[in-house]
SEKOLTI-695585 format. One record per residue (C-alpha): x, y, z. Coordinates in steps of 0.1 Angstrom, whole numbers, plus 2048, in hexadecimal, padded with zeros to 3 digits. Example, Ala and Ser with C-alpha at 12.3 -4.5 7.8 and 13.67 -1.06 7.14 Angstrom:
REM residues 2
87B7D384E8897F5847
//
This chain:
REM residues 154
88B815D718837EDD6F8A07D7D778997C9D4F89B7EBD418BE7EFD558CD7D5D478C37DAD238D07FAD268F07F0D318F27D3D198EB7F4D0090A804D1191C7E9D0C9167E7CE691F80CCE593F80ECF694A7EBCE1942801CBF95381ECCC970809CD89727F4CB796F81BC9F98D82ACB5973844CC497A84ECE995E84CD0295486FD0793F884D2392D890D0092686BCF591C85DD1C90187FD218F5877CFA8F284FD058E1858D248C7870D118C1859CF58B783DD108A0854D2188D85FD0287084ACFD85E842CDB86E854CBF883876CC1894887CAB8BD898CAE8AD8B9CB18968AFCD18B389FCE18C98B9CDC8AB8D2CE98A78BDD0C8D08BDD118CE8E2D0E8AE8E1D238BC8CCD3A8DE8E1D3B8F38C1D369168D0D259108BDD009118D2CDD8F88CECC29118BCCAC91E8A4CC68FA89CCC88F5894CA791A882CA691086BCC18F0862CAE902857C90915843CA78FB834CB78E9829C9890C81BC8C90E809CAD8EB7F8CA68DE809CCA8C5820CB48B081FC938A8837C7E887839C7387A84DC56858863C5785E873C33867894C4E87E8A9C498928A0C6989B879C7188C867C8B89E84DCA688E837CBA89D817CD38A77F5CC38A77E6CE78867E8CF18737E7CCF8607C6CC185F7CBC9A8477E0C8E83F7F9C7382F81DC76814833C67812857C687F7871C697FC88CC4A7EA8A3C627F48A0C8181088DC81809873C9A81C850C95808831C9681F80FCA08127F0C968247D0C988357BFC7E8227A1C6D83F791C628437A2C3E86879EC3A861773C3784F77DC16867799C0988778EC13888768C0488077BBE489F798BE98B6783BF48AF76FBD38B778ABC08D978BBD28CC7ACBE58DB7AFC078C37BBC228D07CEC3D8AA7DAC4A8877E7C4186C7FBC4C84D7FEC3E838820C3E80F82AC3D808850C357E585AC3D7CC86DC547C185FC757A285BC837A8878C997AE88FC81793884C69776889C817858ADC837898B0C5E7658A1C5A777882C44
//
């Protein structure tokens, strides 16, 4: 792991610890395990994928603990939830992400990330003028990727 990544992860750990202290929660072994596994995850991940990975690695953490700690990490601002219209929630890191949006193929469910083009500069002033307090935003596109189009002759 590079020095930059280690430093960013240390900053995320400090953010998480501040959140736990403020919320009156203790730093348990289970929270440490889940935090470490989240930091090792790449791209988008689900709670179930994380829980399954902990089980496969024989880490001593329960499935409910994984779900609870993911909620803590969301509240702490370490990860963010992304809504893809699936039955389960997807998460991604905050620290190493540039502002971006998502497109998902409805056939193979592959994700394409594309850069934010400052859409918030258009929508934020309008919504704020309406008295709307913005907490965040996401933009998602759904369609059929090139690979699936080629397979299906579209």
